[in-house]
N, C-alpha and C positions, 0 to 999 in steps of 0.2 A: 667475306663478301658483303659490301655495303650496297644499299639501294641506290646510292648516288655514284656507283662505280660502273665503268665500262663492262666489267665482268658480269654484273647483274643485268645490264642492258642486253647482253648476249644470252645469259642464262635463262631469264624469264621467258622471252619469246620461244626459245628452244623447248622449255618445259611445256609451254602452251601448245606448241605444234604437235608434240608427241601426245600430250594429254587429250587433244581433240580428235585424234585418229585411232588411238589404241582401243581395244575392246573394253566395254564398260566395266566388266568384272575385275579388271586388273588396274583400273585407274588409281586406286588407293595405293597399290604397290609402287606404281611409278612416282606418285607424289611422295611416298616414304623415301624412296631412293634419292629423289631430288632434294628432299629436306635434309637428309644426312650429308649429301654432297655440299649443300649450301652451308651447313654448320661446319663441316670439316675443312672448308676453304680457309677458315681462320687458323685452326690448329687441329689436325686430324686426330691426334692422340686423345683430345678431350671428348671425342665422341664416345669414349669408354664411359665417361661420367654420365652423359645423358642416357646411354644404354643401360647403365646400372640403375639409375633412377627409374627408368621405364620398367625394367624387369622387376625391381623391388616392389613398386607400387602396383604393377599388374598382378603379381602373385598375392600381395596383401588384399587387393580388391576381391579376388576370387575366394580366398580363405575367409575373409570377413562375410561375404555373401553366403557361403556354404554354412558357416557357423550360425548365421541368422535364420536358416531354414527351420531349425528346431531349437527353441529357446529353453535353456536351463541355466543354472548358476555357473556350471563349468564352462559351457559354451559362451556365456556372457563375458566371463573374465578372459577367456582365450581370445575372444573377439576384440576386447579392449587392449589386450596385450599385443595382438597383431597390429592394431592401429598405432599403438605407441611405438612399436619397433619400426613400422614404416615411416612414421614422422621423424623419429630420432635418427634413423640411418641416413635419411636425406638431409636433415639439418646438420648432422655431423660433417657430411661432405661439404655443405655450404660453409660451415664454420672453418673447416680446414683450409679451404681455398680463398675465402674472403675475409675471415675475421681472426685467423690465428696470429698473423703479424701484428694486427692492431691490438689484440689482447696482450701479447708479450710486451709490446712497446709500452702499453698503458701500465702494466704491472711493473716494468722496469722503471718507469717514471716515478711511481709511488715508492718503490723500494729505494731508489736513489736518494730520496729525501731523508731516509733513515740510515744511510750509509751501509745498506745491506747489499751483498753481492748480487749482481744483476743476472737475470736469466739469459743465456746465450740464445740468439735467434739465428739458427743456421738454415732456416727454411727460405727458399726462394721460389715460391709457387706463383705462376702466372694465373691471373684471374680468368677463368673460362668465360667467354662471352655469353651473356644472357642467362647465367646459372640461376640467378634469383628468380627470373621469370618462369623458366620451365620447372624449377623446383616447386614453386608455389602452385603452378597449374597441376602438377602431379599430386601434390598434397591435397589440394582441393578435391580432386577426384576420389581419393580413398576416404576422405572425410564424408563426402556425399554418399558413397557406397555404405559407409558405417551408419549414416543417418537414414538410409533407405530412400534417399532422394533420387538416386539413379541405380540402375542395375549394373553389376560388374560386366566389363567387356571381356569376352573369352577369346576373341581373335587378337592375338598379341601384335600382329602387324598393324591392324587398325588402331589399336591402343597406342602403339609406338608412333603412328602418324599424328594422333591427338597430341602427344607430348611434344613432337618435333615439327609440327606443321610450319613450313618455312616462312610464310608471310609474317607471322606474329611470334616467331620463335625467340628472337634475341632481345626484343624490346616491347613485347606486348602488342595488343592488349592481352591480359591474362584471362583466357577464356575458361568458362565453366564446362564441365563434361556434359551437363544436361543439354547444352546448346550445341557445342561444336562436335562432340562425339556422335550425337544423333545425326548431324549433317553428314559426317564422314561415313556413317553406316549406310547412308542412302545416296552415296556419291554416284552409284550407277544409275540413279533415277534422274539426275540433273540433266536438263535440256541444255546441251552445250552451246548450240548456235542461237543464242538469244540476243538479238541485236541491241535491244534497249538496255539489257543488263550489262553487256560488254562495253557499250559506249559510256554508260554511267560509271562503270568501274574504271575506265580509262580517265574520265574526267576527275574522279576522286584521286587517282594516282597523280595526275598532273598538278592538282591543287596541293597535294602533299609535297611534290617536288618544288613547287613555287615557294611554299613555306620554308622548306629546307635550304635550297641552294640560292634563292633570290634574297630571302630575308635573313634566316638564321646564320648562314655562313658569312654573309656580309656583315651582320651585326657583330659576329664573333671577333672580327678584326678590331673593332673599337673596344669591345668588352675586354679582350685579352690585353690590350694596351693599357687600359685604365686599371685593371686589377693587378697587372704586373708592375706597373710604374706608378701606383697610386700616390706615392710620396711626392711626386712631381706635380700633382694636380690639386685643385681646391674644390669647394663644395659643389658648385654647379656642375662641373665636369663629372664628379664622382656620383652625384645624384643621377645625372644623365647615364652614367655607366651602369648603375644597378637597374635603372628603368629599362635600358636596352637589354640587359641580361634577362629581365622578365620576359621581354619579347623573344629574345634568342632561344631560351629554353622551351618556351611555349611552342614556337615554330619548329624547333628541333624535334621535340618529343611528339607533339601532335602531328608534325609532318611525317615522322616515321609511322605512327599509328594510322594516319590517313592513307599513306602508300600501302600499308599492309591491308587495310580494309578494301581498298580499290583492287589490289592484286587478287585477293581472295574472291571478291565479287565477280571479277572476270571469269574465274573458274567455277562460279556458281555457289560460293560459300558466303554466308553472312557473318561478319565479325562485329562485336559490339563497338559502339561509338565511345572512344576512350576520353574524349574531351567535349565539353558543351559550353563554349563561350565563357571560360572561367573568370576572365577579367571584367565581366559584367556583374559579378557577384556583389551582393549588398551586405554580406557577412562572411566571416571565415568559415563558418559551418557550411554556408551555401557554396563557397569556393571549393570545398572538398567534396561536394556533390557533383561538381562540374570538372574537377581536375583529376586526371589519372583515375577515372571512374572504376576501372577494373581492379586496381589495387585498393582503393579506399573501400569499395564494397567487399573485397576479399577480407580485409582486416575487420570490417564490421561483422561479417557472417562467421568468420572462423576464429576471431580473437575477442572482439569487443563483446558480442552477445554471449559466448561461452564464459567470459569473465563475470558476467552478471548484467552487462549493459547498464541500463538506467532503472533496473527493476529492484535494486537493493538500497535505495536512498541516494540523496544528493552527494554525500561524501564519497560513497563507493563509485558513483557515476563519474565523478571528477578523477578519482584514482584510475579507473578503467580508461578514461579518455586520455590521461597522461601516459599511461602504459602503452596504449595503441600508438600514440604519436611519437613517443621515444623509440619504439620498435620500428615504426615507419621510417624515422630518420636513420636508424642503424641499417635498415634494409637498403636504403639508398646508397650508403657508403660506409666503409670502415674507417671513420674518422670522427673526432668529437665535434667538428663543425656540423656534420650532418645530424648528430644527436641534438645539438643546440637548435638547429633549424626545426627538427621535429618537435622538440620541447616548446619552442616558441609558439608553434601552431596549436599545440595542446593547451598552453597557457592562454592564448587568445580565445579559444573556445570556452574555457572555464570562466574567464573574466566576462566574456560576452553573455554567458548564461546567468552568472551571478548578478550582473548589472542590468539585465533585460527588464525586470520589473521597475527599476528606478528610471530607466530611460523612457519606458512607456508612461510612467506617472508624470515625468517632467514634460513630455510631449503633450500630454493632456492638459496640464496646468498652463503651459505656455501657448496652448491652442495651435500647436504645430501640426500641419496636415501630413501625416505619415504616408499618405497615398499620392502625394504630390511628386512630380518628376524631379523638382529641385531637391527634395529630401532624399530620393533614391540616388540621385547623382552624388550627393554629399556622402552617402553611405558607401557607394561604389569607390569614391575617391579615398575614403578612409581605409576601406578593405584593401584596395590596391596598394596604398602606402604601407600598411602593416605587412602585406605579402612581400613587397619589395625590401623592406627592412630585414625580413627573415632570409630573403634570397642572398643577402650579403654573405651570410655564413655558408650558404650552399655554394656560392661561386668562389669564395676565398680558398686558397690552398691550405691555410692553417688558421688557427685562432688568432695568432698575432696579427696577420694581415687583416682579418675581419674586424678586430677591435680598432686597429689603427685607421682602417678605412672609415669606420663610423666616426671616430674621433675627428678626423679631418673634415668630414661633412659638417660637423657642428662647430668647429673652431676656425675653419679657413674659408670664411665667406667671401665670395667673389661674384656678386650679381652682374657685374659688367661683362662677364663671360657670355651672357645671353645675347649680347649685341655686337661684340667685337670680332666675330668670325672664328672664335675658338673651336666651335663645333666642327669646323672643317680641317682641324689640325690634330685629330685624334686617331689617325690611322687610315682614314678614307679622305680622298680629295673631294672637291665640291660636287663633281658629277656623280661619284659613287655614293656620297651621302644623300644627295637628292633622290637617287634611285631607291635607296633604302627608305627614305621618308615617304615617298609616293607608294612604295610597296606596302608599308605599314598601314597607310590610309586605306588601301584596297582591302587589306586583311580586316581592318576595323569595320569597314562597310559590309563585307561578307558576314562577319560575325554578328553585326548589328541586325542584319536581315534574319539570321538564324535565331537570334535572341528575341526579336520582336515578333516575327512571323512564324517561327518554328520551321523555316524552310532551309534545308541543307543546300550546300553549294551545288551539288549535282542535280538538284531539283529546281533550281532557280529558273531554268528555261522551260520547264514543263508546260506552263500556261502561256508561253510567249509564242511569237511567230516562229516558223520552222528554221529561219535563218539565224536565230539567236544562239542556239546551241553550237553550231559550227564556229560561230564568231568567238564564243567563249573558249572552246577547245583550242582553236588556232591562236588565240591571244595568250593562253596559258603556255602552249608549246613555244610560242615566240618568246615570251618572257623568260621561260626556263633556259632556252638555248642562248638567247642574246644577253639577258641580264643576270644569268646565273653567275655565282661568284667563282669563276674559274681563272686560271692563269697564274703567272709567277707571283703576282702581288698578294694572292690569297693562298693560304695553306689549305690542303685538303682536310676538311673538317669531318671527323668521325662523329656519328650520332652520340650525343652526350650520354644517353641512357644505356649505351652498350656496356659501359663500365659497371652497371649495376646488375 
């Protein structure tokens, strides 16, 4: 069930209707049933996997907490063993369903160069939707219990709801137990009929839908054309294609997270903001503080810092950074293109850190004002350019396409494409392309207000006259219904991050 499906538009109001009228004490049970129905609408049998992950980490959490009540050497080692078993069992399932084919194919590719018999791959496992998201959320919980950051949850139904909460189940944000679990434990205390909260939640959802069906799905038509038939296009079109992919994936993923945040808010739950105007970043390091915040902070807290972080010298810091980004790339997809994408971001950060003193010294000697708007705009442009270059590997189906795509950008110059109307022959007609361009301008303006003023979209009307909010809501509803990318000329676009 996708957020942009008729199924969900029936499902969510039905869930709300029951949620608002049933006794407070059983609200979490209803949400648990709704969450499992939501997940099983893709493939019912894979509910077994999320149930296994839930039970395994639930038991691990209780065992770890009980062993922590009285510390001695035996209990300490049993506690560590329990944590290791919980992590390994979940990662093994993730490996089996997501990385087994990739591993076998990679080994076969290496063995083939030495004329060694290849490993037969008789596995044909369908990747369960959202497995990387709920696995990391569950693992974060048992690690937090081990670190005594949170108490173990003894109500298995409430814990199961934490792992499977449907708004953020299949594409995040990856919530922490200290925040979401606490809210679920107090679900019976939520004031349901809160007009201000419900209206803001609805506004957030509509903004997410605007990003997804008006911008991302429309941009996908052009991106798919350019990355599929890249050999028929030259530099300007291909640069336009990867730039538009940057917009597409942002609006797709941030759109999902925004809808999730809005849906949860309507029910009285606060999810973390997963994106914070990432394309206004002035460095790659800042980009990762603003992009997929729940995942980047997860890797920071549960991988980078345990590896030693920046506490063991520069070389170790750079090794840890590269490990985190290579793993992040692999988390996104079982293909070498994702590993290269992650590796590039790790390389960017290492080079940025090494050259930082040199850049600061040069700026001082050349009397360049680093606080000037022009300087910040230049840094934003460079950061965006580096990000887009890496996106080529993310968007390409394989390494061959990525390399050839880049080669054509640098060898097939065609500046006249900027003025001869080529832009209107890339899968969208003039009207559809103009809708896309105007929608992107709206997106930039909303993000600019958030970046400069710290005001989120749903709060823009807070200090305005009373008629402003209804106008914004009606405008978003109108844009989604009238300008959403529907119909025969558009393919129904699944959220990109569902595959991760």
